[in-house]
All heavy atoms as an XYZ file, in Angstrom:
891
protein
N     160.490    157.598     44.583
C     160.172    156.511     45.493
C     158.699    156.556     45.899
O     157.960    155.641     45.627
C     161.063    156.582     46.729
C     160.796    155.424     47.665
S     161.931    155.265     49.039
C     163.402    154.772     48.193
N     158.282    157.644     46.565
C     156.891    157.770     46.975
C     156.403    159.169     46.643
O     157.107    160.137     46.823
C     156.747    157.537     48.482
C     155.325    157.713     48.978
S     155.188    157.932     50.772
C     155.907    159.554     50.996
N     155.177    159.233     46.152
C     154.551    160.520     45.874
C     153.178    160.523     46.517
O     152.469    159.506     46.504
C     154.424    160.713     44.365
C     153.882    162.066     43.974
C     153.776    162.245     42.475
O     154.551    161.609     41.727
O     152.908    163.025     42.048
N     152.802    161.658     47.108
C     151.490    161.810     47.723
C     150.690    162.822     46.932
O     151.210    163.865     46.553
C     151.619    162.277     49.180
C     152.392    161.363     50.124
C     152.538    162.023     51.491
C     151.714    160.013     50.254
N     149.419    162.506     46.699
C     148.503    163.435     46.044
C     147.336    163.658     46.992
O     146.807    162.708     47.570
C     148.011    162.862     44.717
C     149.111    162.637     43.709
C     148.568    162.022     42.430
C     149.712    161.543     41.564
N     149.671    160.132     41.291
N     146.920    164.923     47.135
C     145.867    165.276     48.077
C     144.656    165.831     47.332
O     144.794    166.721     46.498
C     146.381    166.334     49.065
C     147.546    165.841     49.882
C     148.844    166.007     49.435
C     147.341    165.197     51.093
C     149.927    165.548     50.178
C     148.411    164.736     51.837
C     149.702    164.903     51.381
N     143.475    165.295     47.652
C     142.214    165.762     47.071
C     141.189    165.885     48.186
O     140.997    164.938     48.958
C     141.679    164.775     46.024
C     142.595    164.624     44.834
O     142.820    165.634     44.160
O     143.078    163.502     44.594
N     140.518    167.022     48.241
C     139.483    167.241     49.254
C     138.136    166.819     48.661
O     137.754    167.288     47.592
C     139.486    168.723     49.639
C     138.656    169.039     50.830
C     139.375    168.676     52.107
C     138.507    169.192     53.243
N     138.981    169.100     54.522
N     137.433    165.907     49.344
C     136.112    165.441     48.921
C     135.175    165.668     50.100
O     135.188    164.889     51.059
C     136.138    163.948     48.516
C     137.189    163.702     47.434
C     134.748    163.508     48.058
C     137.473    162.241     47.155
N     134.405    166.747     50.060
C     133.594    167.123     51.220
C     134.539    167.437     52.376
O     135.465    168.229     52.229
N     134.318    166.784     53.516
C     135.201    166.969     54.673
C     136.262    165.874     54.774
O     136.925    165.754     55.800
C     134.385    167.014     55.972
C     133.639    168.321     56.115
O     134.054    169.331     55.566
N     132.542    168.294     56.824
N     136.376    165.066     53.747
C     137.352    163.976     53.731
C     138.540    164.379     52.859
O     138.361    164.867     51.744
C     136.721    162.667     53.198
C     137.762    161.557     53.107
C     135.551    162.232     54.074
N     139.737    164.172     53.378
C     140.948    164.398     52.593
C     141.410    163.049     52.052
O     141.761    162.151     52.822
C     142.050    165.018     53.455
C     143.356    165.304     52.716
C     143.152    166.381     51.647
C     144.448    165.718     53.694
N     141.353    162.918     50.719
C     141.836    161.683     50.078
C     143.311    161.861     49.779
O     143.719    162.827     49.134
C     141.066    161.387     48.797
C     141.525    160.084     48.135
C     140.743    159.788     46.883
C     141.494    160.329     45.711
N     141.099    159.809     44.411
N     144.102    160.920     50.292
C     145.547    160.940     50.069
C     145.910    159.710     49.238
O     145.733    158.578     49.699
C     146.306    160.921     51.407
C     145.873    162.108     52.278
C     147.814    160.923     51.170
C     146.360    162.024     53.713
N     146.371    159.957     48.028
C     146.793    158.854     47.168
C     148.287    158.639     47.382
O     149.075    159.574     47.245
C     146.500    159.169     45.691
O     145.099    159.440     45.544
C     146.901    158.007     44.794
N     148.630    157.417     47.752
C     150.031    157.049     47.970
C     150.493    156.314     46.722
O     149.976    155.258     46.384
C     150.197    156.157     49.221
C     151.663    155.811     49.444
C     149.605    156.830     50.456
N     151.462    156.882     46.044
C     151.969    156.312     44.802
C     153.413    155.857     45.021
O     154.262    156.655     45.416
C     151.908    157.375     43.699
C     152.175    156.809     42.317
O     152.638    155.661     42.201
O     151.933    157.539     41.342
N     153.670    154.576     44.802
C     155.035    154.059     44.939
C     155.215    153.211     46.178
O     154.364    152.406     46.523
N     156.340    153.445     46.875
C     156.744    152.604     47.998
C     156.736    153.410     49.292
O     157.405    154.430     49.384
C     158.150    152.068     47.750
C     158.280    151.249     46.480
C     159.730    151.059     46.056
N     160.592    150.552     47.083
C     160.819    149.257     47.333
N     160.213    148.348     46.594
N     161.630    148.890     48.283
N     155.978    152.919     50.284
C     155.974    153.541     51.607
C     156.908    152.706     52.485
O     156.523    151.674     53.023
C     154.551    153.594     52.174
C     154.367    154.256     53.538
C     155.042    155.609     53.605
C     152.904    154.375     53.870
N     158.171    153.152     52.550
C     159.222    152.369     53.213
C     160.025    153.269     54.160
O     159.799    154.477     54.232
C     160.147    151.701     52.172
C     159.391    150.649     51.364
C     160.771    152.727     51.242
N     160.973    152.681     54.858
C     161.765    153.384     55.875
C     162.346    154.701     55.361
O     162.347    155.702     56.071
C     162.883    152.480     56.390
N     162.815    154.712     54.132
C     163.471    155.899     53.584
C     162.552    157.117     53.511
O     163.020    158.251     53.503
C     164.024    155.597     52.191
N     161.245    156.895     53.479
C     160.324    158.031     53.346
C     159.240    158.048     54.418
O     158.352    158.893     54.378
C     159.700    158.050     51.954
S     158.817    156.550     51.538
N     159.297    157.152     55.390
C     158.215    157.078     56.378
C     158.150    158.310     57.277
O     157.065    158.773     57.634
C     158.314    155.791     57.211
O     159.507    155.768     57.947
N     159.300    158.888     57.636
C     159.288    160.104     58.468
C     158.686    161.275     57.696
O     157.899    162.044     58.236
C     160.698    160.454     58.956
C     161.176    159.581     60.104
C     160.253    159.609     61.320
O     159.827    160.702     61.743
O     159.949    158.522     61.842
N     159.072    161.402     56.436
C     158.510    162.459     55.592
C     156.991    162.278     55.465
O     156.228    163.239     55.523
C     159.164    162.420     54.209
C     158.574    163.407     53.229
C     159.059    163.211     51.797
O     160.015    162.438     51.575
O     158.460    163.833     50.908
N     156.555    161.038     55.295
C     155.126    160.725     55.200
C     154.405    161.182     56.467
O     153.384    161.867     56.402
C     154.949    159.217     54.988
C     153.519    158.756     55.029
C     152.728    158.792     53.884
C     152.957    158.278     56.197
C     151.404    158.377     53.919
C     151.644    157.848     56.244
C     150.874    157.899     55.097
N     154.951    160.819     57.636
C     154.318    161.194     58.908
C     154.236    162.705     59.062
O     153.196    163.238     59.457
C     155.076    160.593     60.101
C     154.905    159.098     60.224
C     155.388    158.474     61.505
C     156.636    158.963     62.109
N     157.138    158.098     63.193
N     155.312    163.399     58.763
C     155.338    164.857     58.898
C     154.361    165.529     57.937
O     153.617    166.430     58.326
C     156.752    165.384     58.651
C     157.728    165.047     59.754
C     159.167    165.419     59.399
O     159.376    166.232     58.470
O     160.071    164.885     60.060
N     154.362    165.086     56.690
C     153.493    165.695     55.683
C     152.022    165.473     56.031
O     151.230    166.414     56.046
C     153.793    165.111     54.286
O     155.156    165.358     53.971
C     152.897    165.722     53.224
N     151.665    164.225     56.316
C     150.261    163.921     56.605
C     149.834    164.554     57.926
O     148.721    165.068     58.036
C     150.014    162.395     56.580
C     148.594    162.069     57.012
C     150.286    161.838     55.185
N     150.699    164.571     58.923
C     150.369    165.216     60.196
C     150.074    166.700     59.987
O     149.190    167.257     60.649
C     151.505    165.046     61.206
O     151.628    163.702     61.578
N     150.788    167.328     59.082
C     150.530    168.729     58.763
C     149.131    168.938     58.210
O     148.446    169.909     58.556
N     148.678    168.020     57.395
C     147.327    168.108     56.833
C     146.263    167.820     57.884
O     145.128    168.274     57.769
C     147.175    167.143     55.662
C     147.807    167.636     54.400
C     149.112    167.475     54.020
C     147.190    168.371     53.355
N     149.330    168.061     52.802
C     148.157    168.615     52.364
C     145.892    168.841     53.148
C     147.884    169.312     51.198
C     145.619    169.538     51.984
C     146.606    169.772     51.021
N     146.615    167.048     58.911
C     145.648    166.698     59.958
C     145.170    167.920     60.740
O     144.103    167.878     61.345
C     146.263    165.690     60.929
C     145.953    164.230     60.668
C     146.761    163.338     61.592
C     144.475    163.927     60.783
N     145.923    168.987     60.741
C     145.531    170.189     61.472
C     144.164    170.687     61.000
O     143.369    171.165     61.802
C     146.591    171.271     61.297
N     143.885    170.550     59.709
C     142.626    171.038     59.147
C     141.725    169.934     58.606
O     140.668    170.223     58.041
C     142.914    172.024     58.002
C     143.673    173.248     58.482
O     143.325    173.766     59.559
O     144.605    173.670     57.787
N     142.129    168.688     58.743
C     141.373    167.566     58.173
C     141.356    166.401     59.150
O     142.377    165.750     59.336
C     142.025    167.113     56.860
C     142.095    168.225     55.842
O     141.139    168.504     55.150
N     143.241    168.889     55.764
N     140.192    166.133     59.735
C     140.096    165.023     60.702
C     139.857    163.687     60.024
O     140.136    162.640     60.596
C     138.953    165.268     61.687
C     139.184    166.419     62.618
C     138.097    166.521     63.664
N     136.771    166.572     63.051
C     135.688    165.980     63.559
N     135.751    165.302     64.664
N     134.526    166.088     62.945
N     139.300    163.716     58.819
C     138.921    162.479     58.140
C     139.851    162.232     56.949
O     139.849    163.003     55.990
C     137.466    162.548     57.683
C     136.517    162.811     58.814
C     135.930    164.047     58.974
C     136.245    161.821     59.738
C     135.068    164.307     60.021
C     135.384    162.071     60.802
C     134.793    163.307     60.943
N     140.621    161.179     57.046
C     141.600    160.850     56.006
C     141.229    159.538     55.332
O     140.899    158.555     55.995
C     142.997    160.720     56.611
C     143.530    161.905     57.409
C     144.925    161.591     57.935
C     143.543    163.173     56.573
N     141.321    159.541     54.027
C     141.104    158.343     53.229
C     142.379    158.107     52.437
O     142.804    158.972     51.663
C     139.918    158.545     52.282
C     139.769    157.580     51.112
C     139.629    156.150     51.597
C     138.577    157.961     50.270
N     143.011    156.969     52.670
C     144.233    156.627     51.935
C     143.884    155.745     50.748
O     143.438    154.616     50.921
C     145.231    155.904     52.847
C     145.832    156.797     53.882
C     145.361    156.792     55.184
C     146.866    157.664     53.562
C     145.905    157.637     56.135
C     147.406    158.512     54.499
C     146.926    158.499     55.792
N     144.075    156.275     49.548
C     143.904    155.498     48.326
C     145.241    154.810     48.063
O     146.226    155.451     47.688
C     143.516    156.416     47.169
C     143.357    155.675     45.851
O     143.701    154.469     45.770
O     142.905    156.308     44.884
N     145.274    153.504     48.281
C     146.518    152.741     48.160
C     146.592    151.955     46.854
O     147.403    151.041     46.723
C     146.664    151.802     49.369
C     146.612    152.501     50.740
C     146.766    151.482     51.856
C     147.666    153.588     50.847
N     145.765    152.326     45.882
C     145.737    151.596     44.612
C     147.058    151.706     43.850
O     147.377    150.837     43.035
C     144.586    152.091     43.735
O     144.731    153.475     43.453
N     147.841    152.766     44.127
C     149.123    152.956     43.441
C     150.330    152.600     44.313
O     151.468    152.753     43.890
C     149.254    154.415     42.984
C     148.122    154.887     42.102
C     148.023    154.084     40.820
O     149.011    153.872     40.135
N     146.827    153.618     40.511
N     150.069    152.163     45.552
C     151.168    151.797     46.456
C     151.545    150.340     46.180
O     150.738    149.440     46.371
C     150.751    151.955     47.924
C     151.901    151.668     48.889
S     151.424    151.830     50.621
C     150.485    150.305     50.838
N     152.780    150.142     45.732
C     153.175    148.783     45.349
C     154.027    148.070     46.399
O     154.316    146.891     46.266
C     153.879    148.788     43.988
C     155.044    149.769     43.949
O     155.692    150.025     44.968
N     155.307    150.318     42.777
N     154.433    148.779     47.456
C     155.246    148.127     48.495
C     155.155    148.927     49.793
O     155.105    150.148     49.767
C     156.710    148.030     48.046
C     157.582    147.288     48.996
N     157.552    145.916     49.120
C     158.492    147.719     49.899
C     158.423    145.547     50.054
N     159.001    146.627     50.538
N     155.131    148.208     50.906
C     155.178    148.841     52.219
C     156.040    147.955     53.116
O     156.001    146.730     52.993
C     153.765    149.048     52.809
C     153.803    149.931     54.064
C     153.071    147.723     53.082
C     152.435    150.418     54.528
N     156.849    148.591     53.982
C     157.619    147.805     54.954
C     157.121    148.162     56.353
O     156.145    148.899     56.519
C     159.127    148.031     54.780
C     159.594    149.438     55.109
O     158.781    150.253     55.610
O     160.782    149.727     54.876
N     157.790    147.651     57.373
C     157.320    147.858     58.742
C     157.350    149.336     59.134
O     156.478    149.812     59.871
C     158.134    147.016     59.732
O     159.507    147.362     59.659
N     158.315    150.086     58.627
C     158.367    151.520     58.916
C     157.190    152.256     58.279
O     156.598    153.148     58.892
C     159.670    152.132     58.408
O     160.766    151.603     59.113
N     156.856    151.890     57.069
C     155.705    152.481     56.392
C     154.413    152.144     57.102
O     153.526    152.985     57.267
N     154.318    150.898     57.552
C     153.139    150.469     58.304
C     153.047    151.243     59.609
O     151.971    151.708     59.997
C     153.246    148.966     58.571
C     151.969    148.218     58.812
C     150.983    148.416     57.681
C     152.268    146.740     58.981
N     154.179    151.420     60.267
C     154.217    152.201     61.500
C     153.777    153.635     61.267
O     153.085    154.230     62.098
N     154.143    154.195     60.127
C     153.747    155.556     59.786
C     152.232    155.650     59.605
O     151.601    156.603     60.063
C     154.471    156.022     58.527
N     151.638    154.653     58.956
C     150.184    154.634     58.800
C     149.482    154.529     60.151
O     148.496    155.224     60.403
C     149.747    153.466     57.907
C     149.802    153.683     56.412
C     149.443    152.401     55.673
C     148.873    154.809     55.973
N     149.992    153.668     61.023
C     149.409    153.504     62.361
C     149.530    154.813     63.145
O     148.591    155.240     63.827
C     150.063    152.329     63.116
C     149.618    152.295     64.569
C     149.749    151.009     62.425
N     150.669    155.476     63.034
C     150.899    156.757     63.696
C     149.836    157.779     63.269
O     149.245    158.474     64.101
C     152.305    157.256     63.343
C     152.625    158.652     63.807
C     153.064    158.887     65.106
C     152.500    159.741     62.944
C     153.373    160.181     65.530
C     152.804    161.027     63.357
C     153.236    161.244     64.658
O     153.531    162.518     65.072
N     149.587    157.867     61.972
C     148.598    158.810     61.449
C     147.200    158.441     61.943
O     146.417    159.320     62.312
C     148.661    158.857     59.904
C     147.478    159.596     59.331
C     149.965    159.495     59.454
N     146.890    157.155     61.973
C     145.589    156.701     62.490
C     145.406    157.152     63.934
O     144.356    157.679     64.312
C     145.474    155.178     62.393
C     144.239    154.558     63.062
C     142.966    154.974     62.339
C     144.357    153.053     63.110
N     146.429    156.969     64.750
C     146.352    157.362     66.160
C     146.170    158.879     66.298
O     145.383    159.338     67.126
C     147.593    156.902     66.918
C     147.651    155.395     67.082
C     148.972    154.906     67.636
O     150.022    155.513     67.412
N     148.937    153.791     68.346
N     146.881    159.652     65.491
C     146.741    161.117     65.537
C     145.337    161.540     65.114
O     144.749    162.446     65.717
C     147.786    161.793     64.660
C     149.169    161.812     65.294
C     150.071    162.824     64.637
C     149.644    164.203     65.021
N     150.704    165.145     65.312
N     144.805    160.906     64.077
C     143.446    161.228     63.618
C     142.425    160.876     64.703
O     141.527    161.667     65.007
C     143.134    160.488     62.318
N     142.573    159.703     65.310
C     141.651    159.275     66.372
C     141.706    160.232     67.558
O     140.686    160.508     68.195
C     141.970    157.851     66.840
C     141.575    156.803     65.816
O     140.816    157.064     64.897
N     142.117    155.611     65.966
N     142.892    160.750     67.864
C     143.067    161.649     69.004
C     142.307    162.964     68.820
O     142.000    163.642     69.801
C     144.552    161.923     69.235
N     142.004    163.321     67.587
C     141.232    164.542     67.352
C     139.835    164.211     66.826
O     139.248    164.965     66.058
C     141.981    165.514     66.455
C     142.378    165.006     65.098
C     143.280    165.988     64.388
O     144.332    166.366     64.893
N     142.889    166.409     63.193
N     139.314    163.061     67.274
C     137.959    162.610     66.923
C     137.755    162.483     65.420
O     136.679    162.771     64.898
C     136.896    163.541     67.524
C     136.888    163.478     69.036
O     137.082    162.385     69.583
O     136.704    164.547     69.666
N     138.790    162.065     64.739
C     138.709    161.819     63.306
C     138.948    160.349     63.027
O     138.832    159.508     63.919
N     139.303    160.054     61.801
C     139.626    158.677     61.443
C     140.467    158.656     60.170
O     140.497    159.618     59.413
C     138.352    157.841     61.265
O     137.518    158.419     60.295
N     141.153    157.549     59.985
C     141.967    157.322     58.795
C     141.625    155.933     58.273
O     141.687    154.959     59.015
C     143.452    157.421     59.137
N     141.250    155.877     57.006
C     140.803    154.605     56.437
C     141.520    154.318     55.125
O     141.487    155.136     54.208
C     139.296    154.655     56.194
C     138.514    154.916     57.478
C     137.037    154.964     57.237
C     136.321    155.259     58.548
N     134.868    155.178     58.409
N     142.177    153.165     55.047
C     142.820    152.780     53.788
C     141.830    152.101     52.840
O     140.906    151.408     53.269
C     143.909    151.802     54.227
C     143.495    151.313     55.570
C     142.549    152.301     56.148
N     142.037    152.313     51.543
C     141.221    151.678     50.510
C     142.121    151.206     49.378
O     143.211    151.733     49.171
C     140.182    152.661     49.980
N     141.625    150.211     48.660
C     142.295    149.725     47.431
C     143.679    149.137     47.706
O     144.615    149.330     46.919
C     142.392    150.833     46.389
S     140.834    151.647     46.015
N     143.816    148.422     48.802
C     145.089    147.794     49.152
C     145.444    146.727     48.125
O     144.645    145.845     47.833
C     144.974    147.177     50.558
C     146.229    146.702     51.239
C     147.240    147.841     51.378
C     145.890    146.155     52.619
N     146.638    146.807     47.570
C     147.093    145.885     46.534
C     147.635    144.583     47.152
O     147.970    144.543     48.333
C     148.157    146.567     45.673
C     147.629    147.775     44.924
C     146.424    147.442     44.055
O     146.530    146.673     43.124
N     145.271    148.011     44.381
N     147.718    143.511     46.355
C     148.093    142.196     46.903
C     149.420    142.150     47.669
O     149.466    141.582     48.767
C     148.151    141.296     45.666
C     147.202    141.930     44.696
C     147.330    143.418     44.938
N     150.482    142.735     47.134
C     151.776    142.646     47.833
C     151.760    143.390     49.169
O     152.173    142.833     50.184
C     152.914    143.125     46.937
C     153.209    142.103     45.823
C     154.476    142.379     45.079
N     155.643    142.301     45.943
C     156.748    142.995     45.751
N     156.846    143.826     44.745
N     157.765    142.868     46.564
N     151.299    144.641     49.210
C     151.216    145.318     50.510
C     150.238    144.634     51.466
O     150.446    144.628     52.677
C     150.744    146.727     50.149
C     151.167    146.922     48.731
C     151.051    145.566     48.102
N     149.177    144.033     50.925
C     148.192    143.362     51.781
C     148.848    142.239     52.592
O     148.466    141.995     53.738
C     147.024    142.811     50.954
C     145.933    142.176     51.826
C     144.750    141.700     51.010
N     143.984    142.790     50.468
C     142.996    143.408     51.110
N     142.709    143.070     52.347
N     142.322    144.370     50.532
N     149.842    141.587     52.018
C     150.552    140.519     52.734
C     151.155    141.058     54.024
O     151.083    140.427     55.072
C     151.644    139.882     51.831
C     150.986    139.123     50.672
C     152.550    138.963     52.635
C     151.959    138.701     49.581
N     151.743    142.263     53.964
C     152.344    142.876     55.155
C     151.261    143.170     56.192
O     151.444    142.926     57.385
C     153.120    144.160     54.780
C     153.682    144.831     56.010
C     154.229    143.832     53.792
N     150.103    143.684     55.753
C     148.984    143.935     56.659
C     148.535    142.628     57.315
O     148.237    142.593     58.512
C     147.804    144.550     55.904
C     147.891    146.041     55.744
C     148.863    146.620     54.940
C     146.992    146.867     56.384
C     148.936    147.993     54.780
C     147.047    148.249     56.233
C     148.019    148.813     55.430
N     148.494    141.536     56.520
C     148.044    140.246     57.042
C     149.044    139.641     58.023
O     148.660    139.179     59.104
C     147.782    139.263     55.893
C     146.570    139.652     55.056
O     145.769    140.501     55.516
O     146.433    139.122     53.944
N     150.321    139.646     57.676
C     151.346    139.041     58.531
C     151.420    139.751     59.879
O     151.539    139.116     60.923
C     152.727    139.075     57.832
C     152.745    138.085     56.666
C     153.846    138.753     58.811
C     153.969    138.207     55.784
N     151.337    141.077     59.857
C     151.463    141.855     61.091
C     150.129    141.982     61.843
O     150.100    142.510     62.952
C     151.975    143.273     60.786
O     151.043    143.911     59.909
C     153.348    143.229     60.162
N     149.072    141.534     61.209
C     147.717    141.603     61.770
C     147.262    143.042     62.027
O     146.352    143.287     62.806
C     147.601    140.756     63.040
C     147.964    139.293     62.808
C     147.385    138.401     63.845
C     147.724    136.943     63.699
N     148.032    136.390     62.461
N     147.874    144.004     61.350
C     147.498    145.404     61.518
C     146.105    145.671     60.935
O     145.463    146.649     61.289
C     148.567    146.346     60.913
C     148.435    146.440     59.413
C     148.500    147.709     61.546
N     145.615    144.752     60.117
C     144.262    144.905     59.578
C     143.222    144.945     60.694
O     142.112    145.403     60.503
C     143.929    143.786     58.581
C     143.995    142.404     59.174
C     142.923    141.884     59.895
C     145.124    141.620     59.037
C     142.986    140.621     60.462
C     145.205    140.364     59.594
C     144.124    139.867     60.310
O     144.200    138.619     60.883
N     143.592    144.489     61.891
C     142.659    144.508     63.025
C     142.385    145.919     63.532
O     141.365    146.155     64.165
C     143.209    143.669     64.185
C     143.276    142.199     63.877
C     143.866    141.467     65.050
N     143.920    140.040     64.796
C     144.532    139.169     65.574
N     145.161    139.576     66.664
N     144.537    137.892     65.285
N     143.298    146.851     63.304
C     143.073    148.211     63.806
C     142.604    149.170     62.720
O     142.157    150.257     63.027
C     144.332    148.788     64.503
C     145.501    148.903     63.533
C     144.711    147.970     65.708
C     146.646    149.725     64.076
N     142.700    148.762     61.466
C     142.217    149.579     60.359
C     140.935    148.994     59.806
O     140.778    147.779     59.739
C     143.237    149.610     59.209
C     144.386    150.546     59.426
C     145.650    150.052     59.689
C     144.210    151.912     59.345
C     146.723    150.902     59.869
C     145.276    152.774     59.518
C     146.525    152.274     59.789
N     140.052    149.868     59.386
C     138.892    149.454     58.618
C     139.316    149.620     57.168
O     139.452    150.749     56.676
C     137.718    150.369     58.976
C     136.400    149.866     58.521
C     135.253    150.779     58.987
O     135.502    151.781     59.675
O     134.118    150.477     58.622
N     139.587    148.514     56.476
C     140.136    148.550     55.115
C     139.010    148.339     54.106
O     138.197    147.422     54.264
C     141.227    147.476     54.931
C     142.345    147.691     55.955
C     141.784    147.502     53.508
C     143.364    146.575     56.008
N     138.981    149.183     53.080
C     137.911    149.130     52.094
C     138.450    148.733     50.729
O     139.587    149.046     50.382
C     137.211    150.493     52.012
C     136.483    150.838     53.275
C     137.142    151.474     54.318
C     135.163    150.471     53.445
C     136.491    151.758     55.500
C     134.494    150.754     54.627
C     135.156    151.392     55.659
N     137.596    148.055     49.952
C     137.994    147.602     48.619
C     137.982    148.729     47.595
O     138.646    148.639     46.565
C     137.075    146.470     48.144
C     137.307    145.190     48.932
O     138.414    144.997     49.470
O     136.363    144.382     49.025
N     137.195    149.784     47.868
C     137.122    150.886     46.909
C     137.103    152.228     47.635
O     136.736    152.314     48.810
C     135.857    150.765     46.043
O     134.711    151.068     46.825
N     137.490    153.270     46.917
C     137.456    154.629     47.454
C     136.014    155.016     47.778
O     135.737    155.610     48.820
C     138.099    155.618     46.449
C     137.795    157.063     46.818
C     139.609    155.383     46.382
N     135.074    154.647     46.899
C     133.667    154.995     47.127
C     133.127    154.370     48.406
O     132.416    155.025     49.168
C     132.805    154.570     45.934
C     133.049    155.439     44.704
O     133.592    156.552     44.853
O     132.699    155.004     43.601
N     133.470    153.107     48.656
C     133.007    152.439     49.879
C     133.599    153.108     51.111
O     132.913    153.303     52.123
C     133.378    150.954     49.840
N     134.859    153.480     51.036
C     135.502    154.161     52.162
C     134.862    155.520     52.400
O     134.572    155.893     53.543
C     136.998    154.306     51.907
N     134.607    156.268     51.323
C     133.967    157.581     51.458
C     132.601    157.449     52.134
O     132.277    158.217     53.038
C     133.785    158.234     50.088
C     134.968    159.018     49.552
C     134.692    159.465     48.114
C     135.300    160.208     50.418
N     131.818    156.474     51.693
C     130.485    156.270     52.255
C     130.548    155.939     53.738
O     129.669    156.316     54.513
C     129.756    155.165     51.495
N     131.617    155.269     54.176
C     131.723    154.824     55.559
C     131.940    155.976     56.538
O     131.717    155.826     57.733
C     132.863    153.826     55.708
O     134.113    154.491     55.685
N     132.378    157.127     56.042
C     132.593    158.263     56.935
C     131.278    158.831     57.446
O     131.237    159.463     58.488
C     133.421    159.354     56.244
C     134.878    159.041     56.164
C     135.439    158.572     54.992
C     135.707    159.218     57.265
C     136.800    158.270     54.915
C     137.060    158.923     57.195
C     137.603    158.450     56.008
N     130.203    158.608     56.702
C     128.886    159.024     57.160
C     128.653    160.522     57.100
O     129.415    161.278     56.513
N     127.574    160.926     57.767
C     127.085    162.304     57.676
C     128.057    163.327     58.259
O     128.151    164.435     57.747
C     125.736    162.409     58.363
N     128.779    162.979     59.330
C     129.637    163.989     59.953
C     130.793    164.422     59.061
O     131.378    165.472     59.263
C     130.130    163.533     61.317
C     131.220    162.495     61.296
C     131.737    162.187     62.697
O     132.016    163.107     63.469
O     131.845    160.997     62.995
N     131.110    163.622     58.058
C     132.208    163.984     57.163
C     131.704    164.644     55.879
O     132.485    164.946     55.004
C     133.022    162.739     56.815
N     130.411    164.869     55.768
C     129.853    165.463     54.545
C     129.935    166.981     54.599
O     129.896    167.602     55.601
C     128.404    165.033     54.362
C     128.267    163.519     54.203
C     127.990    163.159     52.787
C     127.691    161.705     52.569
N     128.760    160.815     52.604
């Protein structure tokens, strides 16, 4: 259903979400990513392989963003695909995320403190 891949790029942890981020796996997603937050304040979500998200998955992403912000970090999605983008648009959650078209643009946006 969903697979996560983790790559460290400088001080940024790139998390590739492959598959569907939906209710059936949203709790696992929150627990797994929260565990990585202990040592990584800057998260970049590569969503190029995520083909579906529901409200629970969206809630999980928002949860991680709030946890990252609470420790003076940030979480930024990149490469959002057309079908999941519809969910971001309908719920207007794009207002709280800084969404990037590419992984490189998202990486650059973290600036010097994440290098």
